[in-house]
N, C-alpha and C positions, 0 to 999 in steps of 0.2 A: 436507628438513631443512636448516636454516640452517648455513652453514659453521662458525660459532662453536660450535654445538651438536655438530656432528660431531667437531670438534677435542676438545671437552671429554669426550665419550663415549669416544673412542679413547684419550685421555690417561689417563682414569680406569682403563680396562681394562688398559693397559700398566703404570701405577703399581702397581695392585693385584696384578698377576701377577708383576712382576719387582722391585718396590721402586722408590722414586722416584729415588734417586741414580743407578741404573744406566741410566735412560732419558734420552736426550738429545732436544733439540728436533728435531734432524736425523732421528732414528728415528721420532718422531711424524709428522713431515712425510712421510717415506718410506712409512710404513704407510697414510697417508691418500691418497698419490699427489698431494700438493700441495707447493708450495715453502715453505721456511722463512719466506720473506718474507711469505707469506700468513698464517702463524701470527702473525707480529709485527704484523700489522694489527689483531689483537684482543688480544694480550697483550704487555706491555712486555718481559717476560723470563720465565724458567722459574718464578721465585718467584711471579710474578703468576698464571701458569697453575695452579700447584699450589694457590694460594689459591682460585681459581675452581672447581677440581675438588672441593676439600674442601667449599666452600660448597654446591655442587650435591649432593654425597653426603649432606650433613647434611639438606638439604631433603627428599631422598628418604627418608632414615631417619626423619625426623619424621613424614612421611605414613604410612610403614609402621607406626610405633609407635602412631599413633592408630587405624590399621586393626586392630591386634591387639585393642585395647580393644573395638572394634565387633564383631569376629568371635568373641571369646572367650565361653565359657559362664560363666566366673567368674574371679576374680583369679588363682587358681593356673593355670588354663588359659591366661590371658594370658601368664604367664611362660613356659610351655611353648611357646607360639607364637613368642615372641621368641627363645627358645633355638634353636628349629628354624630360624628365619630366619637367625640368626647363624651357625649351622652351615653353612648353604648358602653364605653369603658366605665363610666360612673355607676352603672348598674351593678357591677361586681367588684368595685374598688372600695375598700375601707377608708373613710375620710381621715383616719388617724395615721395613715401611712406616711404622709409628708412630715407630720409632727414627729413620728418615730425616727425618720431619717435625720431630721434636723438635730434632735436631741441625742440620739445614740450612734449615729453613723455619719459624722460630719464629712468624711471623704466622699461618700456617695452623694450627700446633699450638695456638696460643692460641684459635683459633676452635673447635677440638675441645674445649678446656677449658671454654669458654663453653657449648657444647652439652651437655657432661656436667653442669655444675652449674647450669644454668638449665632447659633443656627436659627432659633426662632426669631430673633431680632432681624436677621437678614431676610428671612422668609416673609415677615410682615412688611418690611420695607419694600420688598419686591411686589407684594400685593398692592400696597399703597401706590407705588410708582405706576403699575399697570392700570389701577383704577382711575388715577388722575389722567393718564394718557387716554383712556377710553371715555372720559367725561362722566364717570359715575361717582367719583370722589372730588371734593373741593380742591382746587389747585393751590390754595393759599395755606393749607395745613402744614404744620411743622412735622414732617414725617418721623423724625427721630423721637420727638415727644409722644406722638400718637402711638408709635410702635411700642414704646416702653409702657405706656398706659394700658395698651391692650394686653401685653404680657402679664402685667401685675393683676389686672382685673380678671383674666382667665383663671389665675391661680387662687383667687379669692374664694372660689367655690369650696376649696378644701379647708377654709378657715372656720373651725367650729365656734369660735368666739363671736364672729360676725353673723354666721349663718348656722345656728345650732340645728343639727340634723333631725332633732325631734320636732322642729317647727317648720323647716324648709325642705322641699324636695330639691335635691342637688341638680337634677335636670332642669328644673324651672329656674333656679338661680343661674345656671350656666347660660340658658337661652336669654334671660333678661339682661345679663351683663354684656352678652354679645350684641344684643340689639341696641343697648345704650351706646356701645362703641360705633356701630354702623350709622345710627341716626345722627350721631354727632359729626360725621364726616362726609355724608353723601350729598350729592346734588339732587335736583328734582328727578333726573333720569335714574339715579341710584335709588331714590326713595321708591320709585315704581317697581324696581327690581326686588327690593325688600318685601314689598306688599305681595308681589308675585310668588316669591319663594316661601313666604310665610303662609300664604294660602295653600300652596302645595304641601307644606309641612303639616298643616292642620288636617288636611284631607288624609294624608298618610297615617297620622297618629289616630285619627278617627277610625280608619279602616283597620288598623292593628288592634285597637281596643275592642272592636266588634267581631274580630276574627276568632 
């Protein structure tokens, strides 16, 4: 693996686990067993590295998002797959990461905003279009409004003012917000799919907790 790739992977791991502000370039170098000078051969400063990490994570998320569409049985199932993947990420992500980005790394935070309102917006619009076509979503919904609502609600899980992490489990907040979205737009056919995938999810979680 190239040195730059190793740096980005380790930096992403540390930023997600501990937040961005608390991790220094010295700590990243120490974790990798390289000198800080080596890091500066690839990144001008921490802000440059943070931007590169976010760019890398966005590319990965875009690939995964397209994979949900390919792997899903229907539009409702696609949302469940996305929720499950986000829950996995939330297990090792420090909820302060987005706050750190917004306050200390505006260029990287702007990159996330572009991801939200360009790629994610189009992906959700496509999910809605297919769901309406298949009869699982109500045809009269305003897709643009619904898509933007879903984007914002998905990111609410990272808001510590609304959902203090001492009181709420992030995975539970994530699931409840997704279900609010789905139940608001489905037809009777879609509601039966929600019930089906919720039952499958419950069985899977029960199996994992007993394992």
